[in-house]
All heavy atoms as an XYZ file, in Angstrom:
702
protein
N      73.335   -176.911    111.062
C      72.955   -176.145    112.224
C      74.150   -175.283    112.650
O      75.278   -175.747    112.661
C      72.544   -177.106    113.343
C      72.197   -176.442    114.633
S      71.734   -177.673    115.857
C      70.856   -176.649    116.966
N      73.877   -174.051    113.007
C      74.930   -173.128    113.426
C      74.727   -172.787    114.905
O      73.625   -172.500    115.335
C      74.895   -171.867    112.592
C      75.979   -170.876    112.949
C      75.936   -169.654    112.080
N      76.387   -169.905    110.727
C      77.657   -169.908    110.350
N      78.594   -169.691    111.236
N      77.990   -170.119    109.103
N      75.827   -172.811    115.651
C      75.821   -172.456    117.069
C      76.403   -171.050    117.203
O      77.552   -170.826    116.824
C      76.660   -173.449    117.898
C      76.216   -174.890    117.664
C      76.629   -173.078    119.364
C      74.863   -175.207    118.192
N      75.629   -170.100    117.724
C      76.141   -168.748    117.909
C      76.984   -168.639    119.172
O      78.120   -168.192    119.129
C      74.991   -167.749    117.960
C      74.362   -167.548    116.602
O      75.029   -167.714    115.592
N      73.093   -167.231    116.578
N      76.437   -168.983    120.299
C      77.169   -169.035    121.568
C      76.961   -170.421    122.133
O      75.832   -170.842    122.343
C      76.613   -168.010    122.574
C      77.058   -166.614    122.379
C      78.495   -166.388    122.839
O      79.059   -167.146    123.606
N      79.088   -165.342    122.334
N      78.038   -171.137    122.392
C      77.882   -172.482    122.897
C      79.040   -172.918    123.755
O      80.057   -172.239    123.876
N      78.864   -174.071    124.356
C      79.893   -174.698    125.163
C      79.834   -176.193    124.852
O      78.760   -176.748    124.635
C      79.686   -174.389    126.660
C      80.896   -174.776    127.470
C      78.431   -174.993    127.195
C      80.919   -174.157    128.850
N      80.991   -176.828    124.765
C      81.062   -178.230    124.372
C      81.731   -179.027    125.488
O      82.808   -178.663    125.957
C      81.872   -178.412    123.067
C      81.952   -179.869    122.679
C      81.270   -177.605    121.950
N      81.073   -180.104    125.911
C      81.648   -181.048    126.855
C      82.266   -182.175    126.031
O      81.557   -182.882    125.329
C      80.562   -181.606    127.782
C      81.036   -182.690    128.692
C      81.688   -182.378    129.862
C      80.829   -184.023    128.382
C      82.119   -183.371    130.717
C      81.265   -185.022    129.216
C      81.910   -184.696    130.387
N      83.591   -182.317    126.080
C      84.292   -183.339    125.302
C      84.840   -184.385    126.264
O      85.577   -184.062    127.190
C      85.449   -182.730    124.477
C      86.200   -183.821    123.737
C      84.928   -181.701    123.508
N      84.458   -185.649    126.035
C      84.955   -186.759    126.849
C      86.038   -187.487    126.071
O      85.929   -187.695    124.869
C      83.826   -187.718    127.190
N      87.095   -187.855    126.764
C      88.197   -188.609    126.174
C      88.139   -190.041    126.683
O      87.694   -190.300    127.792
C      89.540   -187.995    126.570
C      89.718   -186.586    126.099
C      89.566   -185.513    126.969
C      90.005   -186.309    124.781
C      89.716   -184.211    126.527
C      90.163   -185.011    124.324
C      90.017   -183.969    125.213
O      90.158   -182.683    124.776
N      88.585   -190.979    125.869
C      88.593   -192.374    126.268
C      88.513   -193.278    125.064
O      88.744   -192.871    123.931
N      88.174   -194.544    125.321
C      88.029   -195.543    124.268
C      86.845   -196.434    124.606
O      86.359   -196.435    125.745
C      89.299   -196.376    124.140
N      86.385   -197.183    123.622
C      85.244   -198.059    123.837
C      85.543   -199.097    124.912
O      84.694   -199.457    125.710
C      84.885   -198.755    122.527
C      83.561   -199.494    122.574
C      83.276   -200.216    121.281
C      83.050   -199.235    120.160
N      82.656   -199.883    118.907
N      86.790   -199.577    124.964
C      87.165   -200.616    125.921
C      87.271   -200.069    127.349
O      86.920   -200.746    128.307
C      88.511   -201.243    125.535
C      88.525   -201.905    124.178
C      88.729   -200.918    123.040
O      89.358   -199.866    123.248
O      88.223   -201.195    121.942
N      87.764   -198.836    127.502
C      88.003   -198.278    128.836
C      86.917   -197.340    129.308
O      86.833   -197.028    130.489
C      89.340   -197.503    128.862
O      89.286   -196.445    127.911
C      90.491   -198.419    128.541
N      86.091   -196.849    128.390
C      85.070   -195.878    128.744
C      85.664   -194.485    128.831
O      86.744   -194.212    128.325
N      84.965   -193.593    129.523
C      85.412   -192.207    129.642
C      86.570   -192.132    130.637
O      86.466   -192.582    131.770
C      84.259   -191.330    130.108
C      84.596   -189.854    130.178
C      83.397   -189.026    130.545
C      83.158   -189.122    132.030
N      82.198   -188.171    132.547
N      87.698   -191.568    130.202
C      88.861   -191.447    131.077
C      89.146   -190.007    131.479
O      89.922   -189.777    132.400
C      90.114   -192.032    130.406
O      90.336   -191.343    129.173
C      89.961   -193.508    130.142
N      88.559   -189.054    130.811
C      88.765   -187.644    131.138
C      87.817   -186.793    130.329
O      87.137   -187.268    129.426
N      87.748   -185.515    130.674
C      86.872   -184.614    129.937
C      87.437   -183.206    129.991
O      88.329   -182.896    130.774
C      85.448   -184.634    130.503
C      85.326   -184.069    131.887
C      85.047   -182.722    132.085
C      85.494   -184.871    133.006
C      84.939   -182.191    133.350
C      85.393   -184.355    134.279
C      85.112   -183.014    134.449
O      85.014   -182.491    135.710
N      86.878   -182.337    129.124
C      87.272   -180.942    129.063
C      86.116   -180.145    128.474
O      85.371   -180.638    127.640
C      88.525   -180.783    128.204
C      89.158   -179.436    128.281
C      90.512   -179.419    127.581
O      90.914   -180.386    126.962
N      91.180   -178.306    127.673
N      85.950   -178.883    128.927
C      84.934   -177.982    128.403
C      85.585   -177.011    127.439
O      86.680   -176.520    127.694
C      84.288   -177.182    129.535
C      83.411   -177.983    130.427
C      83.773   -178.600    131.590
C      82.030   -178.265    130.247
N      82.706   -179.234    132.138
C      81.621   -179.042    131.342
C      81.096   -177.925    129.267
C      80.306   -179.491    131.472
C      79.806   -178.377    129.416
C      79.409   -179.145    130.507
N      84.916   -176.718    126.314
C      85.384   -175.747    125.328
C      84.278   -174.744    125.058
O      83.122   -175.127    124.886
C      85.748   -176.423    123.998
C      86.931   -177.325    124.059
C      86.772   -178.698    124.108
C      88.207   -176.810    124.058
C      87.858   -179.533    124.152
C      89.304   -177.642    124.090
C      89.134   -179.004    124.142
N      84.597   -173.464    125.001
C      83.661   -172.427    124.589
C      83.744   -172.297    123.074
O      84.830   -172.296    122.497
C      84.038   -171.080    125.211
C      83.815   -170.958    126.684
C      82.439   -170.469    127.059
N      81.971   -169.336    126.308
C      82.159   -168.070    126.649
N      82.824   -167.774    127.737
N      81.676   -167.103    125.901
N      82.611   -172.169    122.425
C      82.589   -172.010    120.972
C      81.672   -170.845    120.625
O      80.770   -170.491    121.389
C      82.103   -173.282    120.254
C      80.712   -173.681    120.731
C      83.081   -174.413    120.434
C      80.076   -174.771    119.919
N      81.902   -170.241    119.477
C      81.019   -169.192    118.981
C      81.035   -169.217    117.459
O      82.065   -169.459    116.837
C      81.444   -167.814    119.490
O      82.725   -167.501    119.039
N      79.864   -168.989    116.889
C      79.674   -168.924    115.435
C      80.327   -170.108    114.710
O      81.164   -169.930    113.848
C      80.185   -167.592    114.898
C      79.401   -166.427    115.434
C      79.834   -165.114    114.832
N      81.206   -164.749    115.103
C      81.630   -164.131    116.204
N      80.776   -163.834    117.144
N      82.888   -163.816    116.370
N      79.922   -171.318    115.071
C      80.465   -172.525    114.446
C      79.329   -173.352    113.869
O      78.270   -173.481    114.465
C      81.200   -173.395    115.480
C      82.395   -172.775    116.134
C      83.576   -172.657    115.201
N      83.992   -173.897    114.619
C      84.968   -174.667    115.096
N      85.629   -174.306    116.156
N      85.308   -175.774    114.479
N      79.585   -173.938    112.703
C      78.653   -174.914    112.148
C      78.913   -176.243    112.838
O      80.053   -176.596    113.141
C      78.864   -175.070    110.646
C      78.357   -173.914    109.852
C      78.463   -174.201    108.382
C      77.895   -173.058    107.571
N      78.045   -173.308    106.137
N      77.850   -176.983    113.072
C      77.959   -178.232    113.822
C      78.797   -179.268    113.079
O      79.573   -179.990    113.694
C      76.563   -178.767    114.113
C      76.437   -179.770    115.225
C      77.015   -179.221    116.519
C      75.001   -180.152    115.419
N      78.700   -179.322    111.757
C      79.483   -180.287    110.983
C      80.975   -179.966    111.050
O      81.803   -180.870    111.187
C      79.025   -180.314    109.535
C      77.610   -180.847    109.393
O      77.178   -181.613    110.272
O      76.946   -180.492    108.404
N      81.319   -178.687    110.962
C      82.726   -178.300    111.076
C      83.263   -178.575    112.471
O      84.413   -178.977    112.642
C      82.908   -176.816    110.750
C      82.548   -176.496    109.313
O      82.546   -177.428    108.475
O      82.255   -175.325    109.026
N      82.428   -178.365    113.470
C      82.828   -178.637    114.850
C      83.101   -180.129    115.050
O      84.073   -180.506    115.695
C      81.735   -178.165    115.805
C      81.984   -178.397    117.288
C      83.177   -177.577    117.755
C      80.747   -178.058    118.081
N      82.261   -180.979    114.469
C      82.448   -182.426    114.597
C      83.769   -182.862    113.971
O      84.489   -183.680    114.537
C      81.276   -183.163    113.943
N      84.105   -182.312    112.812
C      85.362   -182.665    112.159
C      86.563   -182.259    112.996
O      87.525   -183.010    113.136
C      85.452   -182.003    110.786
C      84.518   -182.582    109.769
C      84.620   -181.821    108.472
C      83.520   -182.211    107.506
N      83.536   -181.389    106.295
N      86.516   -181.051    113.572
C      87.664   -180.586    114.353
C      87.780   -181.333    115.675
O      88.890   -181.628    116.123
C      87.578   -179.081    114.589
O      86.438   -178.763    115.332
N      86.658   -181.685    116.301
C      86.727   -182.428    117.564
C      87.214   -183.851    117.359
O      87.897   -184.402    118.215
C      85.354   -182.447    118.239
C      84.866   -181.146    118.852
C      83.463   -181.314    119.393
C      85.810   -180.672    119.937
N      86.881   -184.448    116.224
C      87.294   -185.837    115.985
C      88.801   -185.965    115.831
O      89.349   -187.049    115.993
C      86.594   -186.391    114.750
O      87.061   -185.731    113.588
N      89.485   -184.865    115.548
C      90.943   -184.899    115.408
C      91.668   -184.872    116.750
O      92.880   -185.068    116.798
C      91.410   -183.725    114.556
C      90.935   -183.819    113.130
C      91.492   -182.694    112.283
N      90.897   -182.724    110.961
C      90.156   -181.763    110.459
N      89.931   -180.669    111.153
N      89.645   -181.868    109.255
N      90.946   -184.602    117.833
C      91.570   -184.601    119.158
C      92.001   -186.023    119.529
O      91.316   -186.993    119.204
C      90.589   -184.086    120.214
C      90.191   -182.622    120.123
C      89.078   -182.331    121.121
C      91.381   -181.732    120.385
N      93.141   -186.171    120.204
C      93.571   -187.517    120.593
C      92.614   -188.124    121.619
O      92.161   -187.435    122.531
C      94.960   -187.298    121.185
C      94.998   -185.861    121.558
C      94.073   -185.148    120.624
N      92.278   -189.387    121.440
C      91.390   -190.145    122.331
C      89.984   -189.553    122.418
O      89.328   -189.660    123.448
C      91.977   -190.257    123.741
C      93.232   -191.069    123.760
O      93.416   -191.962    122.945
N      94.117   -190.769    124.678
N      89.491   -188.934    121.340
C      88.133   -188.385    121.339
C      87.136   -189.522    121.487
O      87.196   -190.527    120.782
C      87.865   -187.623    120.036
C      86.443   -187.182    119.885
C      85.976   -186.104    120.601
C      85.579   -187.849    119.039
C      84.658   -185.690    120.473
C      84.270   -187.448    118.905
C      83.802   -186.361    119.619
N      86.214   -189.397    122.445
C      85.214   -190.439    122.708
C      83.815   -189.955    122.318
O      83.157   -190.557    121.490
C      85.285   -190.832    124.177
C      84.514   -192.064    124.551
C      84.513   -193.190    123.745
C      83.798   -192.114    125.729
C      83.815   -194.316    124.090
C      83.096   -193.242    126.095
C      83.107   -194.332    125.274
O      82.402   -195.455    125.621
N      83.354   -188.859    122.908
C      82.089   -188.242    122.505
C      82.079   -186.789    122.950
O      82.918   -186.360    123.727
C      80.872   -188.993    123.065
C      80.698   -188.890    124.561
C      80.024   -187.819    125.134
C      81.185   -189.873    125.406
C      79.850   -187.717    126.496
C      81.019   -189.795    126.768
C      80.345   -188.716    127.313
O      80.182   -188.622    128.663
N      81.098   -186.024    122.444
C      80.950   -184.623    122.823
C      79.465   -184.274    122.896
O      78.668   -184.769    122.107
C      81.636   -183.711    121.817
N      79.133   -183.433    123.867
C      77.783   -182.891    123.990
C      77.884   -181.386    123.798
O      78.715   -180.733    124.414
C      77.186   -183.194    125.357
C      76.855   -184.645    125.570
C      76.205   -184.852    126.912
C      75.859   -186.307    127.114
N      75.239   -186.531    128.433
N      77.031   -180.847    122.927
C      77.046   -179.423    122.611
C      75.847   -178.765    123.290
O      74.711   -179.195    123.102
C      76.984   -179.185    121.088
C      77.004   -177.709    120.773
C      78.123   -179.912    120.389
N      76.121   -177.745    124.081
C      75.083   -176.988    124.776
C      75.085   -175.554    124.267
O      76.129   -175.031    123.889
C      75.351   -176.937    126.288
C      75.379   -178.263    126.976
C      76.575   -178.943    127.165
C      74.211   -178.831    127.468
C      76.598   -180.157    127.814
C      74.233   -180.046    128.125
C      75.431   -180.709    128.292
O      75.462   -181.901    128.932
N      73.920   -174.906    124.280
C      73.881   -173.470    124.081
C      74.383   -172.821    125.362
O      74.329   -173.412    126.431
C      72.474   -173.008    123.748
C      71.900   -173.545    122.442
C      70.490   -173.022    122.234
C      72.779   -173.177    121.265
N      74.872   -171.595    125.269
C      75.530   -170.940    126.392
C      74.865   -169.612    126.683
O      74.623   -168.818    125.781
C      77.007   -170.729    126.036
C      77.870   -170.228    127.154
C      78.244   -171.069    128.185
C      78.340   -168.923    127.161
C      79.062   -170.626    129.210
C      79.155   -168.467    128.182
C      79.515   -169.329    129.203
O      80.328   -168.892    130.208
N      74.537   -169.364    127.931
C      73.924   -168.109    128.355
C      74.964   -167.280    129.093
O      75.483   -167.692    130.116
C      72.739   -168.402    129.274
C      72.072   -167.197    129.840
C      71.284   -166.469    128.790
C      70.491   -165.346    129.448
N      69.761   -164.567    128.492
N      75.292   -166.110    128.538
C      76.263   -165.216    129.182
C      75.551   -164.357    130.206
O      74.488   -163.816    129.948
C      76.936   -164.326    128.155
C      77.876   -165.107    127.263
C      78.713   -164.200    126.462
N      79.511   -163.382    127.378
C      80.338   -162.431    127.001
N      80.475   -162.158    125.731
N      81.022   -161.742    127.870
N      76.176   -164.196    131.382
C      75.602   -163.336    132.415
C      76.596   -162.263    132.850
O      76.355   -161.560    133.800
C      75.142   -164.155    133.634
C      76.279   -164.984    134.208
C      73.980   -165.025    133.278
C      75.940   -165.695    135.498
N      77.686   -162.135    132.142
C      78.674   -161.120    132.470
C      79.991   -161.478    131.819
O      80.123   -162.479    131.138
N      80.993   -160.650    132.039
C      82.289   -160.882    131.427
C      82.940   -162.134    132.032
O      83.230   -162.178    133.210
C      83.202   -159.680    131.644
C      84.508   -159.800    130.920
C      85.319   -158.545    131.022
C      86.617   -158.731    130.246
N      87.423   -157.531    130.277
N      83.148   -163.124    131.186
C      83.773   -164.369    131.629
C      82.881   -165.251    132.471
O      83.348   -166.222    133.061
N      81.582   -164.944    132.540
C      80.661   -165.722    133.356
C      79.489   -166.176    132.508
O      79.054   -165.477    131.608
C      80.143   -164.892    134.529
C      81.214   -164.471    135.488
C      80.640   -163.631    136.589
C      81.748   -163.149    137.501
N      81.246   -162.242    138.525
N      78.986   -167.344    132.828
C      77.847   -167.881    132.115
C      77.601   -169.312    132.522
O      78.279   -169.845    133.396
N      76.636   -169.947    131.879
C      76.313   -171.329    132.196
C      75.712   -172.004    130.970
O      75.126   -171.347    130.122
C      75.342   -171.403    133.379
C      74.036   -170.693    133.149
C      72.943   -171.367    132.621
C      73.889   -169.340    133.448
C      71.751   -170.722    132.405
C      72.699   -168.687    133.232
C      71.627   -169.390    132.715
O      70.444   -168.744    132.491
N      75.855   -173.344    130.871
C      75.238   -174.056    129.744
C      73.736   -174.180    129.948
O      73.263   -174.346    131.068
C      75.912   -175.429    129.773
C      76.415   -175.586    131.159
C      76.696   -174.210    131.688
N      72.992   -174.060    128.855
C      71.543   -174.245    128.881
C      71.279   -175.715    128.580
O      71.625   -176.213    127.510
C      70.856   -173.346    127.841
C      71.174   -171.881    128.120
C      69.351   -173.583    127.824
C      70.709   -170.943    127.031
N      70.685   -176.426    129.516
C      70.438   -177.853    129.336
C      69.006   -178.060    128.904
O      68.145   -177.266    129.232
C      70.736   -178.589    130.640
C      72.202   -178.484    130.999
C      72.560   -179.303    132.183
C      74.058   -179.163    132.430
N      74.533   -179.917    133.517
N      68.663   -179.076    128.166
C      69.486   -180.201    127.718
C      70.351   -179.841    126.517
O      70.189   -178.777    125.934
C      68.462   -181.254    127.334
C      67.274   -180.473    126.889
C      67.276   -179.223    127.749
N      71.258   -180.750    126.173
C      72.184   -180.483    125.076
C      71.428   -180.435    123.743
O      70.378   -181.043    123.592
C      73.310   -181.515    125.044
C      72.849   -182.928    124.868
N      72.448   -183.699    125.924
C      72.727   -183.698    123.775
C      72.092   -184.893    125.481
N      72.252   -184.913    124.176
N      71.996   -179.678    122.800
C      71.353   -179.520    121.488
C      71.902   -180.487    120.455
O      71.277   -180.711    119.429
C      71.478   -178.079    120.963
C      70.689   -177.125    121.844
C      72.910   -177.640    120.853
N      73.094   -181.053    120.713
C      73.675   -182.011    119.767
C      74.600   -182.968    120.515
O      75.146   -182.636    121.565
C      74.450   -181.290    118.681
N      74.764   -184.156    119.937
C      75.613   -185.192    120.501
C      76.500   -185.709    119.371
O      75.991   -186.118    118.325
C      74.745   -186.315    121.075
C      75.494   -187.365    121.837
C      76.173   -187.038    122.994
C      75.498   -188.675    121.410
C      76.862   -188.002    123.700
C      76.169   -189.641    122.111
C      76.851   -189.304    123.257
N      77.818   -185.672    119.535
C      78.775   -186.100    118.508
C      79.501   -187.328    119.042
O      80.047   -187.286    120.147
C      79.776   -184.980    118.189
C      79.038   -183.714    117.741
C      80.772   -185.432    117.129
C      79.906   -182.481    117.695
N      79.514   -188.412    118.267
C      80.121   -189.658    118.747
C      80.536   -190.529    117.572
O      80.176   -190.276    116.428
C      79.130   -190.409    119.646
C      77.862   -190.834    118.936
C      77.719   -192.116    118.444
C      76.811   -189.950    118.745
C      76.569   -192.511    117.786
C      75.663   -190.316    118.097
C      75.546   -191.608    117.623
O      74.403   -191.995    116.961
N      81.311   -191.568    117.864
C      81.684   -192.584    116.873
C      80.649   -193.691    116.946
O      80.378   -194.227    118.003
C      83.064   -193.170    117.183
C      84.175   -192.195    117.102
C      84.838   -191.634    118.149
C      84.777   -191.657    115.919
N      85.809   -190.768    117.697
C      85.790   -190.767    116.338
C      84.551   -191.825    114.563
C      86.570   -190.066    115.426
C      85.325   -191.122    113.665
C      86.316   -190.264    114.099
N      80.052   -194.072    115.800
C      79.064   -195.145    115.829
C      79.746   -196.506    115.751
O      80.975   -196.602    115.770
C      78.019   -194.957    114.727
C      78.594   -195.081    113.329
O      79.796   -195.341    113.196
O      77.835   -194.898    112.363
N      78.961   -197.581    115.686
C      79.508   -198.944    115.718
C      80.395   -199.258    114.526
O      81.335   -200.038    114.642
C      78.363   -199.959    115.777
C      77.591   -199.906    117.063
C      76.459   -200.907    117.064
C      75.672   -200.796    118.343
N      74.514   -201.693    118.363
N      80.108   -198.648    113.381
C      80.901   -198.894    112.173
C      82.151   -198.026    112.124
O      82.951   -198.137    111.205
C      80.065   -198.660    110.911
C      79.025   -199.723    110.660
C      77.772   -199.497    111.475
O      77.426   -198.340    111.746
O      77.151   -200.498    111.864
N      82.313   -197.113    113.066
C      83.498   -196.271    113.096
C      83.340   -194.946    112.367
O      84.317   -194.272    112.091
N      82.096   -194.567    112.070
C      81.842   -193.297    111.402
C      81.506   -192.227    112.445
O      80.856   -192.515    113.451
C      80.672   -193.412    110.412
C      80.972   -194.313    109.254
C      80.337   -195.541    109.136
C      81.892   -193.925    108.293
C      80.613   -196.367    108.071
C      82.164   -194.755    107.212
C      81.535   -195.983    107.101
N      81.919   -191.013    112.180
C      81.594   -189.896    113.054
C      80.142   -189.504    112.828
O      79.728   -189.247    111.710
C      82.510   -188.711    112.765
C      82.421   -187.546    113.718
C      82.890   -187.964    115.102
C      83.258   -186.395    113.218
N      79.336   -189.490    113.896
C      77.903   -189.262    113.792
C      77.506   -188.071    114.653
O      77.977   -187.930    115.766
C      77.119   -190.513    114.267
O      77.595   -191.639    113.524
C      75.654   -190.344    114.038
N      76.634   -187.225    114.110
C      76.103   -186.085    114.843
C      74.597   -186.246    114.958
O      73.912   -186.420    113.965
C      76.426   -184.773    114.109
O      77.838   -184.668    113.938
C      75.935   -183.577    114.892
N      74.100   -186.214    116.199
C      72.671   -186.345    116.441
C      72.160   -185.049    117.046
O      72.644   -184.627    118.103
C      72.414   -187.522    117.374
C      70.942   -187.825    117.593
C      70.765   -189.100    118.355
C      70.763   -188.783    119.827
N      70.415   -189.933    120.670
N      71.203   -184.391    116.384
C      70.609   -183.152    116.880
C      69.396   -183.469    117.736
O      68.635   -184.370    117.428
C      70.182   -182.243    115.736
C      71.348   -181.806    114.890
O      72.488   -181.827    115.327
N      71.074   -181.417    113.675
N      69.211   -182.710    118.787
C      68.000   -182.852    119.635
C      66.951   -181.870    119.212
O      67.156   -180.853    118.721
C      68.337   -182.641    121.102
C      69.038   -183.848    121.667
O      69.154   -184.862    121.018
N      69.511   -183.699    122.870
């Protein structure tokens, strides 16, 4: 799956502590598998929700909900991507 205009909500933390922080990233023209690989390299990566993004002007816009993909570590420790 390819995301043309998107925004990613990335949560930081661990399974024991839960979500300890988050950050939003704007993305454009990215394949979802490549995005998952690059996000998993972030320190303390916990999960990410990928939304499509609607631009309404220069530097302005909003995420279109619900999310189109969910990236997380499964119970076995593998990086998993679930598309909606």
